[in-house]
N, C-alpha and C positions, 0 to 999 in steps of 0.2 A: 505302403507305410511311409508316412511323411517323416522327413528328417529335419531336425532343428539345428540351424547353423548360427553360431554367435560370432559376430565380427569382433576384431580386437577392441574397437571403440566401445561396443556394447559390454564386452567383458570388463573393460576398465570401469565403466559406470557401475556395473554390478559390484565390483570390488571396492568401490570408493568408501563405503561406510567402514569396512574392515581396516582399510588403510588409514582412515581418519582416526580410528581408535588409538593408533600408535603415533600419529603425527597430527595434532589438532590444527596445524597451520595450513593444511591443504583444503581445497574445495571439498566439502564433505558430501553434500547432497543428502545428509541425514534429515529425517522428518520426525518431529516430535509433537505430541498432542498438547494442546493448550491447557487442558485439564486432564487429570488421570483418567484412564479408560473407565467408562461407565458413570462418570461424575459430572459430565458436561451439563451446565444449567440450561434448562429450556429444551433439552434434546427430546425428540420424540422417537428416536431410534439409536442404533449404534453403528459404527463403521463409517466408511467413506460417505460424506455428505451430511453426516450427523455429528461428527466429532472433529472440530476445527483443528488445524495443525499449522506448524511452521516448518518449511524446508530451509535448512541452514547452509549458507555459502560463506566460507571464511577465506579472506585473502592470505597469502603467505605472510609469515610474521615480519619478514624484512620489508614488506610493502604496507603493512597494516597502519592505518591512520588513527584508529580508535573510534572512528565514526561508523555508525550502523544505520541501516534503513529497512523498515518494514515495507514490503512490496505488496500492493493490493491489485491483482489483475482485474480487468474489466469483465463484462459479461451481462450487462443489463440487470443485475441482481437476480439473474435467472440461470447463470452458468459462470465459468471461470476460464479466461483465455490464458491458460497456464504456460503455454509455450512462449509466444512472442511478447506477452505482457507479464511473464513470470520468470521462467527459467532463463530466457535470454537476458532479462534485466539483471538477474543474479550474476550471470557470467560477466556482464559488462561492469558491474559495480566492483567485483573483486579485483578486476584488472586495475581499477583506480584506487585500490587499498581500502575499499569500503566493505564491511560485512553486510550481507544481505539476508533477509529472512522473508521468504515468500509465503504469504498467508493464504491458506485455503479456508475461506470463511463460509459460513452457512448462508443459504439463499433460497429463493423460490424454486420449486413450488412448495417446499416444505417449511421454509422460514422466511419471515418478513420482519419488520420493525418489532422489537428493538434488537433482534438477535445479531445481525451483521455488525452493528456498532459495538455490541457487547464483545464479539470476537476480536474486533480490531483493537479495542481498548486493552483487552487481555493480552493481545500480542505485544503491544508497547510495553505493558507491565512486565511481561515475561522476559523480553530482551533487557529491560532495565534491571530487573532482579537478578539476571544471570550475566550481567556485564563483565564481572571479573573473570568468569569462566571463559568468555569469548574474547577477552582482551579489548573490551569496549569501554569508552568513557560515558558515564551516566548522563552527561549533559550534551551528548552528541548523537542522540537517537532521533532519527527523522522517520517520515512516512511518505510513501510515494504511491500514486495510483493513476490508473487509466480509466476514462469513461465513468461507468458506475463505480468502479474501484477508486476513481478520483473523488466521487461524491463521498464514498466511505472514508477516504483519506481526509478530505476537508471536514467531514463530520467529526472525525477523531481529533482534529486540531481545534475546531471551533467550539464543539460541544464536549471538550475534554473534561475529565474528572481528576481530582488530586489524590493524594494519599488517603488511605483508610487505616489509620494507625491502630484501630481496635479490631481489624479483620483477623480471623483465625488463620486464613491462608496468607503466608508471608508475601506471596506475589502481589496480592491485593493491597499490601501496605505501601507500595511504591506508586508514584504518579503515573497516570496514563497520558499525560500531556506530551505530545511529540515536540522536539526542539525545533523542527522545521518541517515544511511540507513541500512536496514536489507534485504538481498537478498537471497531468497530460490529457488534453481534450476532455476535461472533467464535466460530468453532470453536476450542477451546483444548485439550481433552483428547482422547486417542486411546483412553482406557479405555472399557470396554463400558457403564458406567453412563450417561454423558451425551454420548458422542461423536456426531457426525453420521457415520453409517456409510458413506454414499456418499463423503464426503470422505476418510475413512480408507482405503477400498478404492482410490480413485483415487491416493492418495499412497503408500500402503504395500503395496498388493496385497491379494488376497482372504484370504490366510493370512499376515499380517505376522509378522516376527520379533519376539518379545516385547521384545527390546532396543530395537528401533525404536519400538515402541508406547510404551515408557517414555521414550525420548529426546524424542519428539514430543508427549508429554503435558506441555505447557509449564508447567502449574501445579507440576510436580515439578522443574523446572529453574531456577527463579528464584534469583539470587544477588545479591550486593551491587552488581554492575555492571549490573544490569537497568535500563533507562532509565525515567524517569517515564512514567506511562500515564494515559490518559483512556478511559473506557468508556461506551457507551450500549447498552442491551439492553431487551427487554420480557419481562415475566413470561409473556405470552401466546404467546411464540415457540414454535411447534410443531415447527419444523425443527431448530433449535439451542437446546437448553434453556438458560435463563438461568444455570444452575449453571456453565456454561463460563466466563462472565465472573466470577461470584462467586468461583470457586476461584482464578483467577489474581489477582483483586483482593486476596483474603486473603493469598496467598503474597507479593505485592509489599508489602502493608501490614505483614506480619510482619517484613520486612526493614528496615522503617523508611524506605521510599522514598516519594517523592511519588506519589500515585495518587488519582484521583477517578472515581466511578462514578455514573451516572444510570440507574435502573431504572424503566421505565414499566409500568404495570399492563397496558394494552392495547396491541395492535399486532402485526400479522403479521410474519413474517420477510421480509427483503429490501426494506425501505422506503426505502433510500437516504437522501436528504435529508429525507424525510418521507412522500412518496408519498400526500399528501392526508390523512394522519393528523395532526390538529392538535396532539396531545400530543407525539408522537415528533418532529415538525418543529421542536421547540424545541432539540433536541440541538446543531445547529450553533452557535447563539448561546451555549450553555453551553460549547462547546468553545473558541470564540473567547475567551470570558471566562477560561477556564483558561489558554490560551496567553498572554493579556495578563498575568495574574497571575504567570506564570512568566518574564515579561520578554522574551518572544519576539516581541512586536509593537511594541516601542519604535521 
């Protein structure tokens, strides 16, 4: 007979939701559905993979800045890197006084366009609608993403939608526009020259409509309402060429909008917070400096 042993750390994680119920200032780890169970639009099933959710990480009240970030893990629109591009990011952000909401969005093989963007927009709306509950300021809600999650992040910023005052769901009555974007080695273009073909296939299909390729080539969709953006990428990235970030950076810059980019010479794709790479591991500090300069960490 096999015995199950639970370490003190694991026990702590299991007990976190109960602890959070009595003290909302702690790191909760609570997960909540974006739509009530069984009502997710476009769903072809129920449960994990069919009902998108947010896992909530809240900083202690004495460190909270009122800023929040929706986190979009990468995975080529075919999976989710929920550890190094999800949970680890939530843990980092709460240490900086930032509330984090890790998004589990729908993806291939069951879902493609327009479902991931629908989920991300709903996530921003959910955080904004519940801002008072979580101690968040409604004009300090950003979105952060890695790789294909970076494409979803940029899509949410560039293709954002505003309030729907006549919506029956109160969450849909608030804006889905993020106040800022943080983009880490993001997929940006769907054009043949620099796209990540796996992400494009999973999102748009094997033979995508040229109109969708154009719409989701985000460097071509920037306008005056695009949010401020921070980028980090490596020239050495063999999966998602650095030209993805460069093209969107230039498009935002040409609009005269706030934007900052850090390009590192070396470093593989998918490093998350650093992945042991001493150079790329400096991006989180640069990002915090950028947020501070923008007045988001007062």
